C-alpha positions in Angstrom: -20.6 -106.9 19.6 -23.9 -105.5 18.8 -23.8 -103.8 22.4 -21.3 -101.4 21.4 -23.6 -100.0 18.7 -24.8 -96.7 18.9 -28.9 -96.5 18.9 -28.7 -95.2 15.4 -26.1 -98.3 14.2 -28.6 -100.8 15.6 -31.2 -99.1 13.7 -29.4 -98.9 10.3 -28.5 -102.6 10.8 -32.3 -103.2 11.3 -33.0 -101.3 8.4 -30.6 -103.2 6.6 -32.1 -106.5 7.4 -35.0 -104.8 6.1 -33.6 -104.1 2.7 -32.5 -107.7 2.5 -36.2 -108.9 2.6 -37.6 -106.5 0.3 -34.8 -107.8 -1.9 -35.6 -111.5 -1.4 -32.2 -112.0 0.4 -31.6 -114.7 3.0 -28.4 -113.2 4.1 -27.0 -109.8 4.9 -24.0 -107.9 2.6 -22.5 -104.6 2.5 -25.3 -103.3 0.0 -28.2 -104.2 2.2 -26.0 -102.1 5.0 -25.4 -99.2 3.0 -28.8 -99.0 2.0 -30.1 -99.1 5.8 -27.6 -96.2 6.5 -29.4 -94.3 3.9 -32.9 -95.6 5.2 -32.0 -94.3 8.4 -31.6 -90.8 6.8 -30.2 -88.6 10.0 -27.4 -90.1 10.9 -23.8 -89.1 11.2 -22.8 -91.2 8.7 -25.4 -89.6 6.0 -25.0 -86.1 7.4 -20.9 -86.5 6.7 -21.9 -87.7 2.9 -24.4 -84.7 2.7 -21.7 -82.8 3.4 -19.5 -84.3 0.6 -22.5 -83.4 -1.8 -23.6 -87.1 -2.2 -26.7 -87.6 -3.8 -28.0 -90.3 -1.4 -30.9 -91.3 -3.7 -28.7 -91.8 -6.4 -26.4 -94.2 -4.6 -30.0 -96.1 -3.1 -30.8 -96.9 -6.1 -27.4 -97.5 -8.0 -27.1 -100.3 -5.0 -30.4 -101.8 -5.5 -30.2 -101.9 -8.8 -27.3 -103.9 -8.7 -28.6 -106.5 -6.1 -30.2 -108.9 -8.2 -33.3 -109.9 -6.7 -33.2 -113.2 -4.5 -35.7 -115.9 -3.7 -34.8 -116.1 -0.1 -38.5 -115.0 0.8 -39.5 -111.7 2.3 -39.2 -113.3 6.0 -38.4 -110.6 8.8 -35.7 -111.2 11.3 -31.9 -110.9 11.5 -30.0 -112.7 8.9 -26.7 -114.3 8.4 -24.0 -112.1 7.6 -21.4 -112.7 4.7 -17.7 -112.7 5.2 -17.5 -109.2 3.6 -20.1 -108.0 5.9 -18.1 -109.1 9.0 -15.4 -107.5 7.0 -16.9 -104.5 6.9 -17.7 -104.5 10.7 -14.6 -105.5 12.0 -12.6 -102.3 9.9 -15.9 -100.2 11.0 -14.3 -101.2 14.9 -11.1 -100.4 13.7 -12.4 -97.1 12.7 -13.9 -96.5 15.8 -10.5 -97.4 17.3 -8.7 -94.5 15.5 -11.4 -92.2 16.5 -10.9 -93.2 20.1 -14.2 -94.0 20.3 -15.9 -96.9 22.6 -18.9 -97.4 20.5 -19.7 -98.4 16.9 -21.8 -95.9 15.4 -22.9 -95.3 11.7 -20.3 -93.2 10.8 -17.8 -95.8 11.8 -19.7 -98.5 9.9 -19.7 -95.9 6.9 -15.9 -96.0 7.0 -16.0 -99.3 7.4 -17.8 -99.8 3.8 -15.4 -97.8 2.2 -12.4 -100.1 3.6 -13.8 -102.8 1.0 -12.8 -101.6 -2.2 -14.5 -104.4 -4.2 -17.7 -104.2 -2.4 -20.6 -102.8 -3.8 -20.8 -99.3 -1.2 -17.4 -98.7 -1.7 -17.5 -98.7 -5.6 -20.9 -96.9 -5.9 -19.6 -94.3 -3.6 -16.3 -93.8 -4.8 -17.8 -93.4 -8.5 -19.9 -90.3 -6.6 -16.3 -89.0 -5.7 -16.3 -90.3 -1.8 -12.8 -90.8 -0.9 -12.2 -92.5 2.6 -9.8 -89.7 3.5 -12.5 -87.0 2.7 -15.2 -89.0 4.1 -13.0 -89.5 7.6 -12.4 -85.8 7.7 -15.8 -84.7 7.1 -16.8 -86.9 9.7 -14.1 -86.1 12.6 -15.3 -82.2 11.8 -19.0 -83.2 12.5 -17.9 -84.7 15.6 -15.3 -82.1 17.1 -17.8 -78.9 16.1 -20.2 -77.6 17.9 -24.0 -76.6 16.3 -23.2 -74.8 13.0 -25.4 -73.7 10.1 -23.8 -75.6 7.7 -25.1 -78.7 9.0 -28.0 -78.0 11.3 -27.4 -80.5 14.1 -29.7 -78.8 16.3 -32.5 -79.6 14.3 -31.4 -83.3 13.7 -33.1 -86.2 15.5 -29.5 -87.3 16.7 -28.3 -84.1 18.5 -25.0 -84.7 20.0 -26.1 -87.9 21.5 -24.8 -90.2 19.0 -21.3 -89.4 19.9 -21.2 -89.8 23.6 -18.4 -91.9 24.8 -19.6 -95.1 26.4 -17.4 -94.5 29.3 -19.1 -90.9 29.9 -22.3 -92.6 30.1 -21.5 -95.3 32.5 -20.7 -92.2 35.2 -24.6 -92.1 35.4 -24.9 -96.4 35.6 -22.5 -95.7 38.7 -25.1 -93.0 40.5 -26.9 -94.0 43.1 -29.0 -90.9 42.7 -29.6 -91.8 39.1 -30.9 -95.2 40.0 -32.9 -93.4 42.8 -34.7 -91.1 40.1 -35.6 -93.6 37.4 -36.8 -96.2 39.8 -39.4 -93.0 40.9 -39.8 -92.6 37.7 -40.3 -96.0 36.7 -43.5 -95.8 39.6 -44.5 -93.0 37.9 -45.3 -94.1 35.1 -47.1 -97.7 36.2 -49.2 -95.5 38.1 -50.2 -93.7 34.5 -50.6 -96.7 33.0 -47.8 -96.1 30.9 -45.9 -98.4 29.5 -42.6 -96.6 28.9 -40.8 -93.9 30.8 -40.9 -90.5 29.1 -39.7 -87.2 29.9 -43.0 -86.2 32.5 -42.3 -89.6 34.5 -38.9 -88.3 35.1 -40.1 -84.7 36.1 -42.3 -86.4 38.4 -39.7 -88.6 40.3 -37.6 -85.2 40.6 -40.4 -83.6 42.1 -41.0 -86.3 44.8 -37.5 -85.1 46.4 -38.6 -82.2 47.8 -34.9 -81.3 49.1 -33.6 -81.4 45.6 -32.3 -78.6 44.0 -33.9 -78.8 40.7 -37.5 -79.3 43.0 -36.9 -76.2 44.8 -35.9 -74.1 41.7 -39.1 -75.4 40.0 -41.1 -75.0 43.2 -40.2 -71.3 43.0 -41.8 -71.1 39.9 -45.2 -72.4 40.8 -44.4 -76.1 39.5 -45.2 -79.0 42.4 -45.7 -82.1 42.5 -49.2 -82.2 42.6 -49.3 -79.7 39.9 -47.7 -81.7 37.4 -49.7 -84.7 38.3 -52.9 -83.1 37.8 -52.0 -81.1 34.4 -51.3 -85.1 33.4 -54.3 -87.0 35.1 -56.5 -83.7 33.7 -57.7 -84.6 37.9 -57.4 -81.0 40.0 
């Protein structure tokens, strides 16, 4: 199931587990998921709620206050989902299908929580004037819009990438050129002693193919493989 979650949605669920730990709960309830979404902060779900003038700090405080402290300890790790949480995720998957999305994003998760009328997140959000139809409308507006000053996606951490369909992303994985560049980038990272592939490693990988269009264009501006490598290593 989680392989269909966007990076932001996975992060929100990880934060939800942390929230459960803070409250001493050994289970994952819808309230924890709501707290995780708010803690994530700069995702589609919170952007849409902000457009509805929702005070996220007040929502967080109300949800936390209504979740009685438990005695499940503060151990980390993934907690078992309650039946209500499973129902909320099932509703989120249904919302994603309505949108024609092949991934589950934070926007689907918050709509899934609102589908549970008796759930704590739905009750608190409705106290703040949030109805599922209005939230769905705002979400669709966000997903279909270009960068707009009213929500300033250009400066959001997620940009537009959370909304890429998996079928679009899969095109890259079917490309031999993509894998060739990725292998060269991995080699560059290893040579530089870095533990992860970064943008500079991808640049080095592209420059290694002197016949590539990108490499030729950069070479015209004096950006060569040797020059970039010397800048990164400090060796001239």
